[in-house]
Phi, psi and omega in degrees: 000132178294146185298334177291341183270351180280147173295155184310312181294321175295327178294321173299318181296320180292312179302319179297314180299322180290323174297313181294323179295318179289325183270339181071021176204181185249039187299333183259015181103141184282136180188111177201158178292329178289317186245355182059236184274359178272163181294145182295334175237153178305151180304148175291143186270343181204155175270169175302163186301331180294342180239025181299330179304320176293321178298318182297316179293321180296321180292334182267007185301314185294325178288320179296326183295314183290325183270358179059033176254007187300313183298319182294320182287327176288324177299326184276354182296147172291148177281106184255160183263144174252013179285163185301323185280359180243333178231115184300156182303322185298341185259002188296321185286322175296316179297318178299317185294315181297313182291324178292315177294320176300314180304315181288316178298318177301323182283324188260346188297328180230149175283345182295129175289160176223162182294311178195163176295135186299155179293335183298339175258309192297313182299304179295326176301318182289330179285323185266348177297318176295328178299332178264012176066031181258137180301332180197156177303135176192156178277114183259168175298331177298312186293316187281332186231299192295331177244037182226053181210160173214149183279134175291311178229103182297339178270003183288147172297141178051067189287334183276062176247145178312317185296338185255012184242143169234151176290136173288323185230075180286149175261311180266322176089007179269168182294329179300316178297311185295315180294312187292323183278332179278338179297319175296331175297312174301322180291324173294320175299314181291344177280343180308310176302322178298311177309313178296318182290331174291322173295320175296320177300316179292326177295322178293325175293320185293333179255010176055057179239083182299327179295319176295320179304313185299318177302316187285323178297322180298322180289326175295320177297319178295322177296315178293324180300318180294320177297323182284315192258353177243302185291302182304331181297336184285348165279084196243121180273006181280111181306336184264002182273143178297343179250033184302132166245116181291111182300329182286311179304314178298318181288336181266340181244311189273304189307318183292339188292337183258359178296131179301137182234350182302141172305332183285106183290351182281347184283119180281155172266171181274055184269182179299335176292348179266002181272119187297335183292325175292321182293317178296320176301313175308312182297308185303320184270004170087025179290133177235346181265132175224036186275338181284162180304321178283329177295317177302310179303318180299312183296317185292319182294327178307327182286356181253001178290156173299161185302317184286335171293308181303314178303317181296313185300317183292318182290323180298334184285352182280342177234123186259106175295320181291324177296321180295314180303320179292324182290327180295329182069012179276116185295321181294320178296321179295320181294319178294318181299315182298320183292319180293318177300318177295328177297333178272297190253002183291170183295329179252012174280196183299311187290324178292320179289325182293324179297313178298320178298313183295322183292319178300319176286318180295323180306306185287321184289323181284325173295336179270000171126355179291151184227002181206145180269163174302329184279000177095004179274126184229162179174170182263184179296323180296337182280346184050055188299325178305320177291321179299311182298319173306319179287325178295317181295320176297316180299318180293322180298313180292335178298332174300342186254013183291323176276318176243091187301148177303137179224193184211178175268137175256121183230162179252155168289127185265312180194163173236134184230136172290148183272089177084359179145160181294340183287345181291127177209166179287355183078169181058028179073013183282169185297146182299151175271131181230161171265119178261124180252124181259142177271110182250012181299135177085359180270341187073014185285136179225149179212163181247159175300132180099345184289163180244150176255120176266125182243137181266111186274171172235153173282151184290151177303326179293318177295318179298313183299321179295324181285319177299321177291325179294330179276359181058047185229173179261342182097350182262358181299136178281134180239112174300145186261147172283176179295317183297319180290322181297320177292326188281319184285344173297340176270006174258139186296121176092002184245008182300132180083358179294139177239348177220138175235155171294155175309314180299317182289324176293319177296326178297317183268358185263166179274102186258335184212131348283165178298131179285157180293322176297324175297313182296326176289328178291319177295325178292319180292335177280323192255330185059030182283128188295319180292321178291327178295320176299315184285330174293323178294323177278002182055039185256014181296338179284358177267002182235155170255161190297322186293317186279336174289322176296324176296318179298320180287327177297330178297331178269008172106357179285137175266103181303338180300338181302328189288320177270345173272345181298147173296151183303327181283348186274145184294337180272003175306139190303321182293341177273322181291318182260108175290150176294148177295154179249164179297143174244143187269137168227134181290142180276126184271339192269165176277122178292150176250161180293325179273170178307136185289135177275335176205167187220127179257135173242155174248114191228132172234148185275135178271127172232140176208168187229133173273132185284161172276108175224188180293335182239019178204162181236149180293129185195144171281126180235164177227151175293138180296303183292319177296323176295318177300312178293321176300319175297324175293317181292332179288332181229066185300326183294314176294321181292331182296344181277347181249161180247135179260152182266119180226158169228158173251125184244131178263107179300142187291329185226030182237088184203162173296153175299147181295327180270110184295345182281344180288146179290150176234131180240125182248133174240128180210158180220127175059228180283355173294355175290343193314303185292331185284346177292308179298323179295313184288328172294322177293320182293323181298331183275353181280128179289139178059029176288160182282187181287151179232129179234136178238122178251109186245123180252136180208165178280318185220164175303330182293343180263008171271094191280151178062043179298325184293325181291313179296320177300317180296317177294322179290319178296332178274003179075021183254000182207134164259127185232140177228138184236134171245129178247127182265344180234033178220145180265026175211160182260176181220125178215158181258122186266013175108341180229326183205168171283135182234133177256133178212153177305139184193148182290156172296141181205000000 
C-alpha cells in the first residue's frame, strides 16, 4: 500500500519505524507497531568507555543515597560532554536518564541547601537536551520509566511485566521503588495492542466499515480492562498482598525524588499527565476540554513529547471515531463505543480506579510529610492536598465527557420468572424473589462473570404523592434544574436536554429516602428547628423520608412551599435540596455470551425495613427504593415492557473468575447472594479442562435455595459439588446424584 493511501496516524507510525531502522536507535522518539511507545530495542546497559564515569555513579546511587555521599561524588565527577562529537546518538536516552535522575537525587538527597546544580550535570544535560528535541533539560517520564528498565529473565513469557522488571537506574533501591516505577512500564507495554487497535479502528472509519470498527472497539475495551484490573492493581497498598507497596515508605523515599524542583514552573514533571497512552486515549475518545488544572497540565506536557509522539497524536486527531459512531446511527455500535469509553474514563474505568489508587497513596504519604506531587501541586498538611488532588483528578475525569456526555444503555423488561415455583419467597411474608430478565438485544452490551448491572430507579407514585402533599403543592409546578440535575436526567430515557421538570417528575427521579445529610443540614439552616438539630447531631437523618421530615418541620411553623417557590440560585431551591437518584447495583445472574448479550438476568427480592420509635426517629415501615421500583415492574410486566430502563455495566475490580481455569473455585453464598455466582459457575462449567467447583449455600428454608435446577444439572454432570445448610428448617437438603433429597437434619 502506498504511503498516500495510509491514514495519517498509520503513516506516522510507518515513518517512525523506517527512521529507527535506518538509524538503529530511537533518537526521534520510540514508536513502532511491535513496541508502541517503548523503545524498539531494550534500553542500553552502558555508555561508551568515554562516559563510564556516569555509569559508575548511576550504579552507586542507592548506596550513595543511604550514606549521604552523593553530592561529594557527583562534585568529583569529571566534566564530560553531551555534544554530538563526544556522545553518539544511540546513547542519548541512557545519558539523559542518568543526568536527569542525578540532578534530582543531588537536589533531594540532603536537606542542606546548595548554591547550584554542579556543572558536571548541568553542562552535558544542556548539550544533549536539544539533540533529543527537548525545550529544556528536565527529568521526563521517558527518563524515569520508559528508558529505565531491564528484564530479569529475557526468556520469560510475557516478559514486560512488573514482576520481571528491574530499574536500570534505581535511586533508593528498595522494592517499593521497583514495584511502583515498573508498573507504569508494564502499563505502557500492555497499551501497545490497544494503540494498534485504535489505529485499525480509525482505518475502519476511513473505509466506512462499522462492523470492523466494532470488532476493534471490543479489543480496545479488553485491553483497557486488563490495564485496570490486572496491571494497575499491582500498585497495591494492601500489607497482606505479595506485591505490597508501603505508601509511607514510598512517600518518604521514592515519591519526592522525581518531583520537579526547577525554578522554571513551565517544566513538567514525570506524572501521569506525561504518559502518552493517556493522551492518545483522550484523542481517540474525543476529548476537547483541558480547562481543569490536570487537563491544562496534560495539554502542556504534550508539547514536551518526542517529535514522533507529537506527530502521532496530531495525526490521530484527523479522524474522529466518536463522530463516525454518531453518524452511523447504529444503536449497537454506539452502545459498544460508550461501554469502551467508560472502560477508560468511567467512574469504575481506568481513570476512576487510578483516582482511587492515587488517593490512597497520597493520603498516607502527605500525612507522613510529603508536600508536592509529580504534577507540581503542592501544599502542607493543613491544606489536605490529598483531598484537593482527588478532586482535581475527578474534575479531569469528568472533563472527558464534556463533548460526548456520559450515557447509559436503555433496555426494556423482557419477562419476570419465579425461581423454581411460586412458593419461592424471601420469607417472613416479604415479596417473592423473582428473576428479572432485561432485553438487551441491539444495545451492543457485553458483560463478564461477576459483573454488576447498575439500575437507575424511580420513586413510587405513593411516595411522590406523599411528598407533593407535604410540600403543599399540586405536583404540576415547574422546577428549573441545576447543572447536576440536567446531567442526571440526561441518563433517563426521553429527558436528554431537559432544563425544567414538573415537581412530580423531579420527585420521581430524586432522592427522597433516606434524607441526605446535606439536605438535612440545609433544612436546619433554614428553620433552626430544635428537633431537626437533635436528629442531625445524632446523624439520624437516614431514619427519615423527605415527606415526614417536612411534616415535622411544618409542625414547628415552617412553610414547605418555600422550597419549590425559591429561585434557582438560592440554596433552598428544591433542585438543590433534593439530589437526583443514583444508580443502584445488582449482581448479574446470567451467563454472558461472547457475542453481544441478548438478555440480562437479575435476582431480585424487595427490601422492607422498619425505623424504630426513638427521640430522633419515628416508627414507620419503609421500603428500599430500587427494590421497590423493580418490584413494581415485576408486578405489571406488560406495562413495564413499554418503557425503557437506564442501566450500566460495572466491572468490580477484584471479583472475577481466576484467569487459570484449572484452579479450583469455592463459592459461599446465602439467599439472593447467590446471584453473581450463577453466571460464574455456569461459565466455569463451560470451560474445557476446568478445575473443581464447590458451592456452599446457606439459606433459611429449602424454598430459599434458588436456582436448584441449575445446581442439579451441574452436579449431575460432575462439574459442581454442592452443600446446603438450612438455618430455619428441621431437615436438610442434598443432591444425591440424580435429584434433591430432603431428610431430617439439625439446623445449621
